[in-house]
C-alpha positions in Angstrom: -21.2 121.3 91.6 -18.0 121.1 93.5 -16.3 120.3 90.0 -17.6 123.3 88.3 -16.7 125.7 91.1 -13.1 124.4 90.8 -13.3 124.8 86.9 -14.5 128.5 87.5 -11.5 129.1 89.8 -9.2 127.7 87.3 -10.8 129.9 84.8 -10.3 133.0 87.1 -6.7 132.0 87.8 -6.0 131.5 84.2 -3.7 128.5 84.8 -2.8 126.3 87.6 0.6 124.5 87.4 0.2 124.2 83.6 -2.6 121.7 83.9 -5.0 123.9 82.2 -4.8 127.1 80.2 -7.6 129.6 79.4 -8.3 130.5 75.8 -10.4 133.7 75.6 -11.1 133.2 71.9 -13.3 130.3 72.4 -16.9 131.2 72.1 -18.2 128.7 74.9 -16.4 128.9 78.1 -17.7 125.8 79.6 -17.4 124.0 76.4 -13.6 125.2 75.8 -12.6 124.3 79.4 -14.3 120.9 79.1 -12.6 120.2 75.8 -9.2 121.2 76.8 -9.6 119.2 79.9 -10.8 116.2 78.1 -7.4 114.8 77.4 -6.0 115.5 80.9 -8.5 113.7 83.1 -5.8 112.3 85.2 -4.3 115.8 85.9 -7.7 117.2 86.5 -8.3 114.5 89.1 -5.2 115.4 90.9 -5.9 119.1 90.9 -9.3 118.4 92.3 -7.7 116.1 95.0 -5.3 118.8 95.9 -7.6 121.8 95.9 -10.8 121.7 97.7 -13.6 124.3 98.0 -14.9 124.5 101.6 -18.0 126.4 102.3 -18.7 127.9 105.7 -21.2 130.2 107.5 -18.8 133.2 107.3 -17.5 132.7 103.7 -15.6 130.2 101.5 -12.1 129.0 101.3 -10.0 126.6 99.3 -7.1 124.3 100.3 -4.2 123.6 98.2 -1.6 120.7 98.7 2.1 121.4 97.8 2.4 118.2 95.9 -1.5 117.6 95.4 -1.4 114.2 96.9 -1.2 114.3 100.6 -4.0 116.4 101.7 -4.3 120.3 102.3 -0.8 122.1 102.4 -2.2 125.5 102.6 -5.9 126.8 103.4 -6.7 130.5 101.9 -9.6 132.2 103.7 -11.3 135.5 103.5 -9.3 136.7 106.6 -5.8 135.0 105.8 -4.4 131.6 105.5 -2.8 128.7 107.0 0.3 127.1 105.8 1.5 123.5 106.6 5.2 124.1 105.9 7.7 121.4 104.6 6.6 118.7 107.1 3.0 117.5 107.3 2.2 117.5 110.9 0.0 119.1 113.6 1.8 122.5 113.4 0.9 125.1 111.0 1.7 128.8 110.3 -1.4 131.2 110.1 -1.7 134.5 108.6 -4.5 136.7 109.8 -5.7 140.0 108.5 -7.6 142.2 110.9 -11.0 143.4 109.4 -10.0 146.7 107.7 -12.0 149.9 108.3 -10.5 151.4 105.0 -8.5 150.2 102.1 -5.2 149.0 103.3 -1.9 148.3 101.4 0.9 146.2 102.6 3.9 146.5 100.2 6.7 143.7 100.3 10.1 145.5 99.8 12.2 144.7 96.9 14.8 142.8 99.3 15.6 139.3 100.4 15.6 138.7 104.2 13.5 137.7 107.3 10.4 139.5 108.5 10.3 140.5 112.1 7.4 139.5 114.4 6.8 140.8 117.9 7.3 137.4 119.6 11.0 136.9 119.0 14.2 138.7 119.0 15.2 140.2 115.6 18.7 141.0 114.4 19.1 143.5 111.6 22.7 142.5 110.9 24.6 145.2 109.3 21.5 147.1 108.2 20.3 150.5 109.7 17.0 150.9 111.6 15.7 154.3 110.9 12.7 156.1 112.6 11.7 159.8 113.7 11.0 158.7 117.1 12.5 155.5 119.1 10.5 154.7 122.3 11.9 152.2 124.8 9.3 151.3 127.4 11.5 148.9 129.5 11.0 149.4 133.3 13.4 151.3 135.3 16.3 149.2 136.6 16.8 147.4 133.3 19.0 149.1 130.8 17.0 150.0 127.6 19.8 149.5 125.3 23.2 147.8 125.1 26.1 149.6 123.1 29.2 147.8 122.3 30.9 150.5 120.3 33.0 153.3 122.2 32.8 155.7 119.4 31.4 159.0 120.0 27.6 159.7 119.2 27.3 163.0 117.6 24.4 165.3 118.5 23.2 163.0 121.3 21.1 165.1 123.6 20.3 163.3 127.0 18.9 164.3 130.2 21.1 162.4 132.6 24.8 161.5 132.5 25.6 158.6 134.8 22.4 159.3 136.7 23.2 163.2 137.2 21.4 166.0 135.7 24.0 167.8 133.6 22.1 171.1 133.9 22.3 171.1 137.7 25.8 169.8 137.7 27.1 172.4 135.1 24.8 175.3 135.7 27.6 177.5 137.2 29.6 177.2 134.0 29.1 179.6 131.1 31.7 177.7 128.9 32.8 174.1 129.7 35.8 172.9 127.7 37.0 169.7 129.1 37.3 167.7 125.8 40.2 166.9 123.7 40.5 166.1 120.1 38.3 163.1 120.4 35.4 165.1 121.7 35.2 163.3 125.1 34.8 164.7 128.5 38.1 164.6 130.6 38.5 161.4 132.6 38.3 161.8 136.5 40.1 160.1 139.2 37.6 161.0 142.0 34.6 163.1 142.1 35.5 166.6 141.2 39.1 165.7 140.4 40.0 166.0 136.7 43.1 163.9 135.7 46.0 166.2 134.9 46.7 164.0 131.8 43.5 165.1 130.2 44.9 168.6 130.0 48.5 167.9 128.8 48.2 169.9 125.7 46.1 172.6 127.0 46.9 176.2 128.2 45.3 177.6 131.2 44.0 181.2 130.8 46.0 183.8 132.7 42.8 184.9 134.2 42.1 181.6 135.9 45.4 181.5 137.8 44.8 183.5 140.8 44.7 182.8 144.4 41.2 181.8 144.7 41.5 179.2 141.8 45.0 177.8 142.5 44.8 174.7 144.7 47.0 175.8 147.7 47.0 175.2 151.4 48.8 176.7 154.6 51.5 175.0 156.5 52.9 176.2 159.9 55.5 175.6 162.7 55.7 177.0 166.0 58.1 176.6 169.0 59.2 178.0 172.2 62.9 178.3 171.4 64.8 179.1 168.2 67.9 177.7 166.5 65.5 175.3 164.8 65.1 173.9 161.3 62.1 174.6 159.2 61.0 172.1 156.7 58.0 173.2 154.6 56.0 171.4 152.0 57.3 170.7 148.5 56.5 173.7 146.0 56.0 176.3 148.8 56.0 180.1 148.7 58.4 182.2 150.7 57.3 181.9 154.4 56.1 184.6 156.9 58.3 184.3 159.9 57.5 185.8 163.5 59.9 185.9 166.4 58.7 186.7 169.9 62.0 188.8 170.7 64.6 189.8 168.3 64.1 189.6 164.6 65.1 186.0 163.5 68.3 185.0 161.5 67.9 183.0 158.5 70.4 180.4 157.7 70.8 177.2 155.4 70.2 174.0 157.2 73.4 172.6 158.5 73.5 169.1 157.1 75.4 167.5 154.3 72.3 166.7 152.2 72.3 167.8 148.5 68.7 169.3 148.3 67.6 172.3 150.4 64.2 172.7 148.7 61.7 173.8 151.2 64.2 173.8 154.1 66.0 176.5 156.1 66.9 177.3 159.8 66.3 180.4 162.1 67.9 181.7 165.0 71.5 180.6 165.5 71.8 182.9 168.5 68.5 184.1 169.1 66.0 183.0 171.8 62.2 183.2 172.4 59.4 181.6 170.7 58.7 181.7 166.8 56.0 181.2 164.3 56.5 180.4 160.6 53.6 180.2 158.2 53.9 179.4 154.5 51.5 178.8 151.5 52.2 175.9 149.2 50.8 174.1 146.1 48.9 171.1 147.7 49.9 167.6 146.9 46.5 166.2 147.7 47.3 164.0 150.8 44.1 162.4 152.0 44.7 163.6 155.8 46.6 166.3 157.5 50.0 165.8 159.1 50.7 167.0 162.7 54.1 166.5 164.3 55.5 167.7 167.7 58.7 167.7 169.4 58.2 166.7 173.2 60.9 167.7 175.7 61.2 164.9 178.2 63.0 167.1 180.7 60.4 169.8 180.9 57.4 167.6 179.9 56.2 170.0 177.4 55.8 170.4 173.7 58.4 172.5 172.4 57.9 172.5 168.5 54.8 171.7 166.4 54.4 171.4 162.8 50.9 171.4 161.0 49.9 171.1 157.3 47.2 169.4 155.2 50.0 167.6 153.3 53.1 165.9 154.7 56.5 167.8 154.8 59.1 167.6 152.1 61.8 164.9 152.5 65.3 164.9 150.9 65.2 160.9 151.1 62.4 160.2 148.6 61.6 157.1 150.3 61.8 157.9 154.0 58.7 158.6 156.1 58.2 162.3 156.4 59.8 164.0 159.4 60.1 167.8 159.7 62.1 167.5 162.9 65.0 165.4 161.8 67.4 167.6 163.8 66.0 166.0 167.0 66.5 162.3 165.8 68.9 160.5 168.3 68.6 163.4 171.0 68.0 161.6 174.2 66.1 164.7 175.7 63.5 164.7 173.0 60.8 162.6 171.4 59.1 163.0 168.0 55.5 162.3 167.7 53.1 162.0 164.9 49.6 163.2 166.2 46.4 161.3 165.7 44.8 163.9 163.7 41.3 163.3 165.0 41.9 166.5 166.8 42.3 168.5 163.6 38.9 169.8 163.4 39.0 171.4 167.0 42.3 172.9 165.9 40.7 174.4 162.9 37.9 175.9 164.8 40.3 177.6 167.2 42.7 178.9 164.8 42.4 182.4 163.3 44.5 185.0 161.3 46.8 185.6 164.3 46.8 182.2 165.7 47.8 179.3 163.7 46.9 175.7 164.3 50.6 175.1 165.4 50.4 177.9 167.8 47.0 176.6 169.1 48.8 173.3 170.0 51.6 175.2 171.9 49.3 177.1 173.9 46.2 174.9 174.6 47.3 171.2 174.4 49.7 168.7 175.8 50.6 165.1 175.0 48.4 162.4 176.1 50.8 159.9 177.7 48.0 157.6 179.1 45.7 156.9 176.1 48.0 155.6 173.4 46.3 155.3 169.9 47.2 152.6 167.6 48.9 153.6 164.1 47.1 151.8 161.3 48.5 153.5 158.1 49.2 156.8 156.5 48.6 157.4 152.7 51.2 159.5 151.0 50.5 161.3 147.7 53.8 162.4 146.2 54.9 164.1 143.0 57.9 161.9 141.6 59.7 164.8 140.1 63.0 162.9 139.7 61.6 159.5 139.2 63.1 157.9 142.4 60.2 157.5 144.6 58.4 154.4 145.7 54.6 153.8 145.4 51.8 153.2 143.1 51.6 155.4 140.0 48.1 157.1 140.0 48.7 159.8 137.3 51.2 160.2 134.5 52.6 163.6 133.0 54.4 164.1 129.8 57.1 166.7 130.5 57.5 167.8 126.9 60.2 170.4 128.0 62.5 167.8 129.3 61.3 164.9 127.1 60.3 162.9 130.3 57.3 161.2 131.7 56.8 162.0 135.4 54.3 160.5 137.8 52.1 161.2 140.8 52.6 158.3 143.1 50.4 157.0 146.1 52.4 155.3 148.9 50.8 153.6 151.9 53.0 153.5 155.0 51.6 151.0 157.7 54.6 151.1 160.1 56.3 154.2 161.6 60.1 154.4 161.7 61.7 153.9 165.2 62.4 157.6 165.6 58.7 158.6 165.3 56.0 157.6 167.9 52.2 157.9 167.5 50.5 160.0 170.1 47.3 161.9 170.9 46.7 165.5 172.2 44.5 166.6 175.2 43.5 170.0 176.4 45.7 171.3 179.1 
């Protein structure tokens, strides 16, 4: 019976490895098969040894050996099959079909390649993966994808950018044009600070340049006596000058320096107190600067200088000092003030009373509790390419064909002519 079942399978398949061929013109199927196999009994025996029909309670399967001599190399069943592989051992590959609930068609593509399975990584190589929806269900704290390319992805619509909701971040902007020819957002140095190099070739609309938008700050100097030099910040506007008695006389600073940018003197012959206040384009120092001139004879503060940035200096690498005229005068000392007091000064200042005036009227030098100077960070625009410091920004000056820089300089020691002190309320 087993042999005739095998013959029937051979008839159904038509031919197996050339050992038998079906001839439909023969009138007697069984006789024809037997006749055509009569001269190939050795081959028939080999076929029978390599292919076995196995009957079970759930169906029938047959086993095929790859070389028809070493036992089953593959087992074909109703639900799939088991393949031995090149090496006859205890490991096989099983293909299982789930019981279909309708007619199913699995089409093998007309390509050479390796099929993907769920239990292993799969590399598509240089080919594309296309889908209407891509769902990545990895848990939070694990990146759902890794991208090597830095090329812009067109039409990418995302809900978060660096963990921030762009709708909430940019909701106040009707139009946001921060990208260059490459389409990227401008690079930032710190939060909220767009690098100037990102806008090298951009033009700012005239309507955007007004007092509310321009990054400016106010500096002031106050004193109890005139005939004093005033050193403003670099890129300052013309100052407002007030004198307690007679109208002040303006003159050039009486020294031999080449640059008078942001510097002048008042009151060659006038007496009485004064206030000078100016607005300037901020240099983005990290902390305010407060200087005072202390009269050792009277024991009082005679002049004060307050600004969110440091004062302009002729010497590009000197420590900023707005009171150079008092250097070397034995009756005076120049103090850089610990700016932990600055918030109190801001609260007390108003339209008619600058922070420098607040110091003159309400504070005195604390000569008992001496603070320790650690460092002061200076941010300076190197207009003439002669300042020390670390380059933190580069500007292409196309008008003059030069590259200029913004530099960061850290000073951890004061010059001998400046001492570090605190203020206290009178």
